[in-house]
TITI-297507 format. One record per residue (C-alpha): residue number from 1; residue in one letter; y negated, z negated, x. Coordinates in Angstrom, 3 decimals, always signed. Layout:
REM residues N
SITE num residu       c2       c3       c1
SITE NUM      A        Y        Z        X
...
//
This chain:
REM residues 270
SITE num residu       c2       c3       c1
SITE   1      M  +62.169  +85.664  -89.370
SITE   2      K  +64.566  +85.490  -86.414
SITE   3      K  +63.302  +88.869  -85.200
SITE   4      K  +59.678  +87.605  -85.290
SITE   5      W  +60.737  +84.435  -83.342
SITE   6      I  +62.345  +86.686  -80.619
SITE   7      V  +59.290  +88.811  -80.306
SITE   8      L  +57.111  +85.811  -80.122
SITE   9      M  +59.142  +84.172  -77.358
SITE  10      L  +59.228  +87.481  -75.386
SITE  11      A  +55.374  +87.797  -75.688
SITE  12      L  +54.942  +84.172  -74.525
SITE  13      A  +57.233  +84.779  -71.535
SITE  14      M  +55.194  +87.829  -70.532
SITE  15      V  +51.931  +85.885  -70.801
SITE  16      L  +53.273  +83.039  -68.711
SITE  17      G  +54.614  +85.493  -66.134
SITE  18      L  +51.405  +87.253  -65.797
SITE  19      T  +49.503  +84.038  -65.547
SITE  20      A  +51.788  +82.849  -62.786
SITE  21      C  +51.455  +86.206  -60.936
SITE  22      G  +47.620  +86.217  -61.201
SITE  23      S  +47.029  +82.623  -60.178
SITE  24      G  +49.613  +82.093  -57.450
SITE  25      S  +48.725  +82.295  -53.755
SITE  26      K  +51.079  +83.457  -51.053
SITE  27      E  +52.902  +80.590  -49.348
SITE  28      T  +52.983  +80.560  -45.557
SITE  29      E  +55.560  +78.676  -43.562
SITE  30      L  +54.772  +77.871  -40.020
SITE  31      V  +57.572  +76.843  -37.778
SITE  32      V  +56.396  +74.531  -35.017
SITE  33      F  +58.747  +73.426  -32.113
SITE  34      A  +57.345  +70.152  -30.694
SITE  35      A  +58.543  +67.502  -28.018
SITE  36      A  +60.402  +64.811  -29.663
SITE  37      S  +57.792  +62.220  -28.652
SITE  38      M  +55.313  +63.831  -31.068
SITE  39      Q  +57.507  +63.406  -34.191
SITE  40      E  +55.574  +60.556  -35.896
SITE  41      T  +52.048  +61.975  -35.258
SITE  42      M  +52.907  +65.583  -36.136
SITE  43      E  +54.501  +64.530  -39.352
SITE  44      E  +51.369  +62.654  -40.414
SITE  45      I  +49.197  +65.590  -39.292
SITE  46      A  +51.348  +67.931  -41.456
SITE  47      G  +50.450  +65.818  -44.549
SITE  48      M  +46.832  +65.858  -43.660
SITE  49      Y  +46.905  +69.552  -43.155
SITE  50      K  +48.534  +70.147  -46.523
SITE  51      E  +45.398  +68.855  -48.043
SITE  52      V  +43.265  +71.296  -46.129
SITE  53      E  +45.526  +74.332  -46.565
SITE  54      P  +47.841  +73.694  -49.456
SITE  55      D  +49.345  +77.133  -49.225
SITE  56      V  +50.704  +76.474  -45.665
SITE  57      T  +53.867  +74.585  -45.087
SITE  58      I  +54.607  +73.167  -41.678
SITE  59      T  +58.319  +73.059  -40.714
SITE  60      Y  +59.029  +71.188  -37.541
SITE  61      N  +61.760  +71.267  -34.948
SITE  62      F  +61.711  +68.174  -32.822
SITE  63      D  +63.763  +67.962  -29.657
SITE  64      S  +63.550  +67.781  -25.803
SITE  65      S  +61.222  +70.422  -24.459
SITE  66      G  +63.964  +72.011  -22.428
SITE  67      T  +66.197  +72.263  -25.530
SITE  68      L  +63.309  +73.926  -27.553
SITE  69      K  +62.546  +76.309  -24.729
SITE  70      T  +66.217  +77.487  -24.656
SITE  71      Q  +66.224  +77.957  -28.518
SITE  72      I  +63.012  +80.055  -28.331
SITE  73      Q  +64.533  +82.085  -25.537
SITE  74      E  +67.726  +82.620  -27.533
SITE  75      G  +65.847  +84.007  -30.561
SITE  76      A  +64.925  +81.015  -32.765
SITE  77      D  +62.069  +81.646  -35.256
SITE  78      C  +59.015  +79.770  -33.891
SITE  79      D  +55.342  +80.107  -34.382
SITE  80      I  +53.819  +77.294  -32.175
SITE  81      F  +55.397  +75.506  -29.247
SITE  82      I  +54.152  +72.193  -27.763
SITE  83      S  +56.070  +70.924  -24.820
SITE  84      A  +55.984  +67.556  -23.118
SITE  85      A  +55.293  +69.068  -19.711
SITE  86      P  +53.839  +72.300  -18.439
SITE  87      K  +57.270  +73.282  -16.902
SITE  88      Q  +58.951  +74.353  -20.106
SITE  89      M  +55.798  +76.249  -21.333
SITE  90      N  +55.437  +77.963  -17.949
SITE  91      Q  +59.025  +79.156  -18.213
SITE  92      L  +58.125  +81.028  -21.451
SITE  93      D  +54.625  +82.243  -20.112
SITE  94      K  +54.326  +85.524  -18.209
SITE  95      N  +51.366  +83.744  -16.344
SITE  96      G  +53.667  +80.774  -15.748
SITE  97      G  +53.954  +81.451  -11.963
SITE  98      E  +57.059  +80.523   -9.963
SITE  99      E  +58.443  +78.558  -12.842
SITE 100      N  +58.848  +81.673  -14.838
SITE 101      A  +61.753  +82.796  -12.712
SITE 102      E  +63.220  +84.743  -15.600
SITE 103      G  +60.170  +86.810  -16.236
SITE 104      L  +59.952  +85.614  -19.919
SITE 105      D  +56.961  +86.613  -22.087
SITE 106      F  +56.718  +84.450  -25.290
SITE 107      V  +53.050  +83.067  -25.216
SITE 108      L  +50.533  +84.776  -27.141
SITE 109      E  +47.686  +85.677  -24.844
SITE 110      G  +44.558  +83.475  -25.105
SITE 111      T  +46.196  +80.639  -27.224
SITE 112      R  +47.538  +78.366  -24.575
SITE 113      L  +45.775  +75.006  -23.990
SITE 114      D  +46.458  +71.580  -22.642
SITE 115      L  +46.511  +69.509  -25.869
SITE 116      L  +47.405  +65.965  -24.988
SITE 117      E  +48.056  +63.538  -22.192
SITE 118      N  +50.603  +60.770  -22.364
SITE 119      K  +51.711  +57.986  -20.074
SITE 120      V  +55.153  +57.181  -18.512
SITE 121      V  +56.021  +53.573  -19.023
SITE 122      L  +58.720  +51.079  -18.271
SITE 123      A  +59.751  +49.467  -21.636
SITE 124      V  +62.109  +46.410  -22.177
SITE 125      P  +64.025  +45.106  -25.187
SITE 126      E  +62.708  +42.269  -27.204
SITE 127      G  +62.449  +39.115  -25.102
SITE 128      N  +62.849  +41.042  -21.831
SITE 129      P  +66.214  +39.371  -20.917
SITE 130      K  +66.087  +40.614  -17.337
SITE 131      G  +62.402  +39.515  -16.877
SITE 132      I  +61.378  +42.909  -15.532
SITE 133      E  +57.702  +43.051  -14.736
SITE 134      S  +57.116  +46.201  -12.651
SITE 135      Y  +58.406  +49.466  -11.280
SITE 136      D  +58.524  +47.731   -7.849
SITE 137      Q  +60.842  +45.181   -9.227
SITE 138      L  +62.924  +47.803  -10.984
SITE 139      A  +63.396  +49.759   -7.769
SITE 140      E  +64.779  +46.603   -6.028
SITE 141      L  +67.058  +45.798   -9.024
SITE 142      L  +68.385  +49.383   -9.030
SITE 143      K  +69.168  +49.086   -5.275
SITE 144      S  +70.958  +45.918   -5.755
SITE 145      G  +72.870  +47.130   -8.806
SITE 146      D  +71.482  +44.340  -11.021
SITE 147      V  +69.978  +46.376  -13.879
SITE 148      L  +70.946  +48.946  -16.409
SITE 149      L  +68.355  +51.624  -16.881
SITE 150      A  +68.068  +54.293  -19.605
SITE 151      M  +66.466  +57.580  -18.607
SITE 152      G  +66.256  +61.198  -19.877
SITE 153      N  +68.516  +64.008  -18.729
SITE 154      S  +67.310  +66.216  -15.933
SITE 155      D  +66.276  +69.060  -18.339
SITE 156      V  +64.135  +66.561  -20.405
SITE 157      P  +60.478  +66.101  -19.250
SITE 158      V  +60.660  +62.227  -19.475
SITE 159      G  +63.823  +62.576  -17.293
SITE 160      Q  +61.931  +64.842  -14.842
SITE 161      Y  +59.057  +62.326  -14.517
SITE 162      T  +61.639  +59.562  -13.937
SITE 163      Q  +63.157  +61.619  -11.142
SITE 164      K  +59.719  +61.823   -9.563
SITE 165      I  +59.450  +57.983   -9.833
SITE 166      F  +62.852  +57.780   -8.007
SITE 167      A  +61.511  +60.047   -5.267
SITE 168      Y  +58.363  +57.903   -4.932
SITE 169      Y  +60.565  +54.867   -4.264
SITE 170      G  +63.150  +56.703   -2.191
SITE 171      L  +65.913  +56.154   -4.679
SITE 172      D  +68.911  +58.511   -4.797
SITE 173      E  +69.711  +59.313   -8.449
SITE 174      A  +73.285  +60.496   -7.795
SITE 175      A  +74.039  +57.289   -5.865
SITE 176      L  +72.553  +55.206   -8.677
SITE 177      N  +74.520  +57.111  -11.275
SITE 178      D  +77.669  +56.441   -9.246
SITE 179      A  +76.857  +52.748   -9.095
SITE 180      G  +76.800  +52.557  -12.872
SITE 181      V  +73.205  +51.506  -13.250
SITE 182      L  +71.988  +54.537  -15.196
SITE 183      T  +72.469  +55.784  -18.729
SITE 184      Y  +71.015  +58.998  -20.156
SITE 185      G  +69.453  +60.408  -23.273
SITE 186      T  +69.218  +64.097  -24.358
SITE 187      N  +65.630  +63.409  -25.337
SITE 188      V  +63.120  +60.475  -25.254
SITE 189      K  +64.011  +59.319  -28.666
SITE 190      E  +67.625  +58.614  -27.513
SITE 191      V  +66.290  +56.720  -24.492
SITE 192      T  +63.942  +54.695  -26.654
SITE 193      S  +66.732  +53.878  -29.135
SITE 194      Q  +68.820  +52.429  -26.196
SITE 195      V  +66.023  +50.084  -25.303
SITE 196      A  +65.272  +49.184  -28.872
SITE 197      E  +68.944  +48.301  -29.486
SITE 198      A  +69.104  +46.254  -26.207
SITE 199      A  +71.930  +48.444  -25.082
SITE 200      V  +70.207  +48.587  -21.688
SITE 201      D  +67.972  +46.206  -19.647
SITE 202      C  +65.053  +48.691  -19.658
SITE 203      G  +64.064  +52.333  -20.081
SITE 204      I  +61.532  +54.760  -18.813
SITE 205      I  +59.845  +56.404  -21.778
SITE 206      Y  +56.477  +57.568  -23.089
SITE 207      A  +53.748  +55.108  -24.119
SITE 208      T  +53.601  +56.800  -27.526
SITE 209      D  +57.309  +56.176  -28.230
SITE 210      A  +57.018  +52.559  -27.103
SITE 211      F  +54.199  +52.015  -29.458
SITE 212      S  +55.996  +53.769  -32.301
SITE 213      D  +59.107  +51.605  -31.880
SITE 214      G  +57.204  +48.409  -31.258
SITE 215      L  +58.586  +47.952  -27.744
SITE 216      T  +57.276  +45.791  -24.914
SITE 217      V  +55.707  +47.821  -22.088
SITE 218      V  +55.762  +46.042  -18.755
SITE 219      A  +54.356  +48.801  -16.513
SITE 220      E  +52.687  +52.234  -16.545
SITE 221      A  +53.441  +54.847  -13.897
SITE 222      T  +50.432  +56.098  -11.929
SITE 223      A  +49.764  +59.825  -11.318
SITE 224      E  +50.756  +59.262   -7.767
SITE 225      M  +54.161  +58.138   -8.951
SITE 226      C  +54.981  +61.002  -11.314
SITE 227      G  +51.943  +63.192  -11.907
SITE 228      Q  +49.956  +63.725  -15.073
SITE 229      V  +51.877  +63.896  -18.341
SITE 230      I  +50.339  +66.878  -19.985
SITE 231      Y  +51.432  +68.430  -23.270
SITE 232      P  +50.572  +72.166  -23.419
SITE 233      A  +50.501  +74.044  -26.821
SITE 234      A  +50.461  +77.729  -27.588
SITE 235      V  +51.111  +80.255  -30.368
SITE 236      L  +54.106  +82.398  -29.555
SITE 237      N  +53.907  +86.136  -29.642
SITE 238      I  +56.953  +86.337  -31.868
SITE 239      T  +55.136  +84.865  -34.728
SITE 240      K  +54.631  +86.782  -37.952
SITE 241      N  +51.796  +84.451  -38.963
SITE 242      D  +49.471  +84.673  -35.958
SITE 243      E  +46.245  +83.826  -37.913
SITE 244      A  +47.816  +80.947  -39.764
SITE 245      A  +49.306  +79.672  -36.543
SITE 246      K  +46.021  +79.859  -34.675
SITE 247      A  +44.329  +78.029  -37.531
SITE 248      F  +46.848  +75.144  -37.377
SITE 249      L  +46.444  +75.003  -33.594
SITE 250      A  +42.686  +74.816  -34.035
SITE 251      Y  +43.307  +71.897  -36.598
SITE 252      L  +45.252  +70.033  -33.941
SITE 253      Q  +41.947  +69.929  -31.830
SITE 254      T  +39.870  +68.474  -34.620
SITE 255      D  +38.535  +64.938  -34.697
SITE 256      E  +40.901  +64.079  -37.575
SITE 257      A  +43.970  +65.115  -35.577
SITE 258      A  +42.734  +63.473  -32.501
SITE 259      A  +42.388  +60.005  -34.383
SITE 260      V  +46.123  +60.414  -35.278
SITE 261      F  +47.097  +61.112  -31.716
SITE 262      E  +44.925  +58.361  -30.227
SITE 263      S  +46.367  +55.812  -32.707
SITE 264      V  +49.781  +55.889  -30.965
SITE 265      G  +48.414  +56.279  -27.243
SITE 266      F  +47.929  +59.962  -26.812
SITE 267      T  +44.791  +61.164  -25.079
SITE 268      P  +43.286  +64.385  -26.454
SITE 269      L  +42.309  +66.785  -23.758
SITE 270      Y  +40.187  +69.208  -25.797
//
């Protein structure tokens, strides 16, 4: 009786094993490096995409575009890169012109596109204790030393846009830093947190991050002040899943994805 039970169990195990092998589909993992300002929207889109392609798992790495670019350059696994400014994409693109000073070649030919546009805004903590209402006013307060501003580091796109705003107003960042009126964040989320926690009087961040954190926006930078805030996206030529990566990038250009992006303040460019 014991022998029959063992044989029965082995047979059952074989049937179950064969069933699993026959019905299972190959799982594909896509690694997407995306600017920190995209975290909320991209996580929502990953859930939506799972319903469309249940055998594809999206794994994200969110950080400043400069950090992500360096990680890719140093050999990190990545299928798709979405940066918060053209500069970091150009640095990885053999067609990136003068900004690709190192001659890097990571962008898969024919996949790069301008995905989204964002806005650079001046955000304040709850109640706006300093009564800041405009970039013009901010410039004067910085000159007089009567404000504490949070901004991104120089290798972070939002920090680079802030530097352009300083140049527009003729402000010397080094002098302002020496005067103790600036604090820095390694990505836009850190800058946003400083504002949300009222650790500073104001911060220069993206409209989407202000929306996601429920912050008050008092001013929006014009293209004349800092240029357009363009988010390019591309499949990388180091991918081992080029067709799956292209399919997900195509999904990011659908009406369904556009609705998610638009809900927080992005403008789709496709």
